[in-house]
C-alpha positions in Angstrom: 0.0 0.0 0.0 1.0 3.6 -0.4 3.1 5.3 2.3 0.8 8.3 2.6 3.0 10.0 5.2 6.0 9.9 2.8 3.9 10.9 -0.2 2.6 14.0 1.7 6.2 15.1 2.3 7.3 15.3 -1.4 6.5 19.0 -2.0 10.1 20.1 -2.3 11.4 17.1 -4.3 8.5 17.6 -6.8 9.2 21.3 -6.9 12.8 20.6 -8.0 11.9 17.9 -10.4 9.0 19.8 -12.1 10.9 23.1 -12.4 13.7 21.2 -14.3 11.1 20.6 -17.0 11.0 24.3 -17.9 13.3 23.5 -20.8 11.0 20.9 -22.3 8.0 23.3 -22.9 7.6 24.2 -26.6 7.1 27.9 -26.1 7.6 28.6 -29.8 4.1 27.1 -30.3 2.8 30.3 -28.5 3.6 32.2 -31.7 6.6 34.1 -30.3 10.2 33.0 -30.0 10.5 33.3 -26.2 11.9 29.8 -25.4 15.6 30.8 -25.3 15.0 34.1 -23.5 12.7 32.4 -21.0 15.2 29.6 -20.1 18.2 31.9 -20.0 16.6 34.3 -17.6 18.3 34.8 -14.2 15.4 36.6 -12.5 13.0 33.9 -11.4 10.5 36.4 -10.1 10.2 38.1 -13.5 9.4 34.7 -15.1 6.9 34.0 -12.4 5.1 37.2 -13.1 4.9 36.4 -16.8 3.7 32.8 -16.5 0.0 33.5 -16.0 0.0 35.3 -19.3 1.9 32.5 -21.1 -0.4 30.0 -19.4 -3.5 31.7 -20.8 -2.0 32.1 -24.2 -1.1 28.4 -24.4 -4.6 27.4 -23.3 -6.2 29.6 -25.9 -4.1 28.1 -28.6 -4.7 24.6 -27.3 -8.5 25.2 -27.2 -8.3 26.2 -30.9 -6.7 22.9 -31.8 -8.0 20.3 -29.4 -6.4 17.4 -31.2 -2.9 18.8 -31.2 -0.9 16.9 -28.6 2.0 19.4 -28.6 -0.3 22.3 -27.7 -2.0 20.3 -25.0 1.3 19.3 -23.5 2.5 22.9 -23.5 -0.7 24.2 -21.8 -0.6 21.4 -19.2 3.1 21.9 -18.5 2.6 25.7 -18.0 -0.1 25.0 -15.4 2.0 22.4 -13.6 5.2 24.4 -13.6 3.5 27.6 -12.5 2.0 25.6 -9.6 5.2 23.9 -8.6 7.7 26.8 -9.1 5.8 29.9 -8.2 2.5 29.3 -6.4 2.9 26.5 -3.8 3.6 27.5 -0.3 7.3 26.5 -0.3 8.0 28.2 -3.7 6.1 31.4 -2.7 8.0 31.7 0.6 4.9 32.1 2.7 5.9 32.4 6.4 5.4 29.3 8.5 3.2 31.3 10.9 0.9 32.5 8.2 -1.3 29.4 8.3 -4.1 30.9 6.2 -1.7 32.2 3.6 -0.1 28.7 3.3 -3.5 27.1 2.9 -4.5 29.6 0.2 -1.2 29.1 -1.7 -1.6 25.3 -1.5 -5.2 25.4 -2.6 -4.3 27.6 -5.6 -1.4 25.4 -6.6 -3.5 22.2 -6.2 -6.1 23.8 -8.6 -3.4 24.5 -11.1 -2.1 20.9 -10.9 -5.7 19.6 -11.5 -6.0 22.1 -14.4 -2.9 20.6 -16.0 -4.2 17.1 -15.4 -7.5 17.7 -17.1 -5.7 19.1 -20.1 -3.0 16.4 -20.5 -5.3 13.5 -19.6 -7.9 14.6 -22.1 -5.2 14.7 -24.8 -4.1 11.1 -23.8 -7.8 10.1 -24.1 -7.7 11.3 -27.7 -4.7 9.0 -28.3 -6.3 6.0 -26.5 -10.1 6.2 -26.1 -11.2 5.2 -22.5 -7.6 5.0 -21.2 -8.2 6.5 -17.8 -11.4 4.5 -17.1 -9.4 1.3 -18.0 -6.5 2.3 -15.8 -8.9 3.0 -12.9 -10.3 -0.5 -13.4 -6.8 -2.0 -13.3 -6.5 -2.6 -17.0 -3.1 -1.4 -18.4 -3.6 -2.8 -21.9 -4.3 0.6 -23.4 -0.9 1.9 -22.4 0.7 -0.4 -25.0 -0.8 1.8 -27.7 1.1 4.9 -26.6 4.3 5.8 -28.4 7.5 7.7 -27.6 6.0 10.9 -29.0 3.4 10.6 -26.2 5.9 10.8 -23.4 5.5 14.6 -22.8 1.8 14.1 -22.3 2.4 11.1 -20.1 4.9 13.0 -18.0 2.6 15.9 -17.3 -0.4 13.7 -16.6 1.5 11.8 -14.0 3.3 14.8 -12.6 0.1 16.8 -12.2 -1.5 14.0 -10.1 1.6 13.6 -7.9 1.8 17.4 -7.4 -1.8 17.7 -6.4 -1.5 14.7 -4.1 1.6 16.1 -2.4 -0.5 19.2 -1.4 -3.6 17.3 -0.3 -3.0 13.6 0.2 -6.5 13.0 1.6 -8.5 14.2 -1.3 -10.2 11.1 -2.7 -10.7 12.7 -6.1 -7.0 13.1 -6.5 -5.8 9.9 -4.7 -7.9 7.7 -6.9 -5.6 8.5 -9.8 -2.4 7.6 -8.1 -2.1 4.1 -9.4 -3.0 5.3 -12.9 -0.3 8.0 -12.7 2.3 5.4 -11.7 1.3 3.1 -14.5 1.5 5.9 -17.0 5.0 6.9 -15.7 6.1 3.3 -15.9 5.1 3.2 -19.6 6.9 6.5 -20.2 10.1 4.8 -18.8 9.6 1.9 -21.2 9.3 4.3 -24.2 12.0 6.9 -23.5 13.7 6.6 -20.1 16.2 9.4 -20.6 13.7 11.8 -22.1 14.5 15.5 -21.6 18.0 15.0 -20.1 16.7 12.6 -17.4 13.5 14.3 -16.2 11.7 11.1 -15.7 14.5 9.9 -13.5 14.3 13.2 -11.5 10.6 12.6 -10.9 11.4 9.1 -9.7 13.9 10.4 -7.2 11.1 12.2 -5.4 8.5 9.5 -5.9 10.3 6.2 -5.2 10.9 6.6 -1.4 7.1 6.9 -1.0 6.2 3.8 -3.0 6.3 0.2 -1.9 8.8 -2.1 -3.6 6.1 -4.0 -5.4 5.1 -0.8 -7.2 8.7 0.0 -8.2 9.5 2.1 -5.2 12.0 2.1 -2.4 15.2 3.9 -1.6 17.3 1.7 -3.9 15.2 2.8 -6.8 15.6 6.5 -5.8 19.4 6.0 -5.6 19.4 4.4 -9.0 17.3 7.2 -10.5 19.6 9.8 -9.0 22.6 8.3 -10.7 20.8 8.1 -14.0 19.5 11.7 -13.8 23.1 12.9 -13.2 24.3 10.9 -16.2 21.5 12.0 -18.5 21.9 15.7 -17.6 25.6 15.7 -17.9 25.9 16.9 -14.3 24.7 20.4 -15.4 21.4 20.4 -13.5 21.1 21.3 -9.8 17.7 19.8 -9.4 18.6 16.1 -9.2 20.7 17.0 -6.1 17.9 19.0 -4.5 15.4 16.2 -5.2 17.8 13.6 -3.6 18.5 15.8 -0.6 14.8 16.5 0.2 13.6 12.9 -0.4 16.3 10.3 0.2 18.7 12.1 2.6 15.9 13.5 4.7 14.1 10.1 4.9 17.4 8.4 5.9 18.1 11.3 8.3 21.6 11.5 6.7 22.6 15.1 7.3 26.1 14.7 5.9 24.7 13.4 2.5 22.1 16.1 2.6 24.7 18.8 3.1 27.0 17.3 0.5 24.6 17.0 -2.4 23.1 20.5 -1.7 26.6 21.9 -1.7 27.1 20.2 -5.1 23.9 21.8 -6.4 25.0 25.2 -5.2 28.4 24.8 -6.9 27.0 24.3 -10.3 27.9 27.1 -12.6 24.6 28.4 -14.1 26.3 29.8 -17.1 27.7 26.4 -18.3 24.3 25.4 -19.7 22.4 28.6 -20.6 19.3 26.7 -21.5 19.1 25.4 -18.0 19.9 28.7 -16.3 16.4 29.5 -15.0 15.9 25.9 -13.7 19.2 26.0 -12.0 18.5 29.4 -10.4 15.3 28.1 -8.9 16.8 24.8 -7.9 19.7 26.6 -6.1 17.2 28.8 -4.3 15.5 25.7 -3.1 18.8 24.2 -2.0 19.4 27.3 0.2 15.9 27.1 1.6 16.5 23.4 2.5 19.8 24.1 4.2 18.2 26.9 6.2 15.4 24.5 7.3 17.8 21.7 8.2 17.0 22.0 11.9 13.4 21.2 11.2 14.1 18.4 8.8 16.6 16.4 11.0 15.7 15.2 14.4 19.2 15.3 15.9 21.1 18.4 14.7 22.8 21.2 16.5 24.1 24.6 15.2 27.7 23.4 15.1 26.7 20.7 12.6 24.8 23.0 10.3 27.6 25.3 9.2 27.1 28.2 6.9 25.9 28.5 3.3 
């Protein structure tokens, strides 16, 4: 069965994993050549301010061509990335003592995740009629009809479910899709495991510690995914390190590993891969936030162990 406690603690790992997918979104389908400028931006707040406009533009275009999977994937990805990177309580930096503010941020982020799910899952249904209903009934046969070109839609469909669940693990309307999301993600691994420089592996780093072994989870799977993500990304992404620190290292209560991998994330030169600059800026901000929160994440830790970053 699912480890609901662990799954409810995956907010930061998913933030790191989903924001890394900024580079995969086909912004040129919006009718303007903004992709390079967007990804090379160093001011994350500026990007966050612009994303609602880009989200609506992508949805308008997708609504005009409902059978276009690329437009559907773009619109879904915008909703998920905006939720993960700029709206959720951790990303928005809402103070811990502002309970109402955190609830409001979480509710809005969850709604955006669901918005993305509706878009991407509807596009998958156009590829395989009745796919979700079959998966809910435990029938995975329809997944065999999906092809490598469907992996972006598969990723965003799964990621949107995991994101919404991480914010509200006791919502039955979200949790009912967990097994389906895992099945879709498994099929994506079969089709193109190193898609988008290892982004599927990054998602698995965050997810595996919360899943039982019979569903492909466990710390060993997360360790394996971490190594594969580093290889696929050429070591130029900070987000695999942040995902590993906030999922595996915290669960193991291994502060030394936590500190080491976050130090590695912070040491990455954001100018070595300009197309990953924005993702790295956001991931490094999350690394600093995690280090500053170490005393709340680790049960036995004193100030002399924490050091300075």
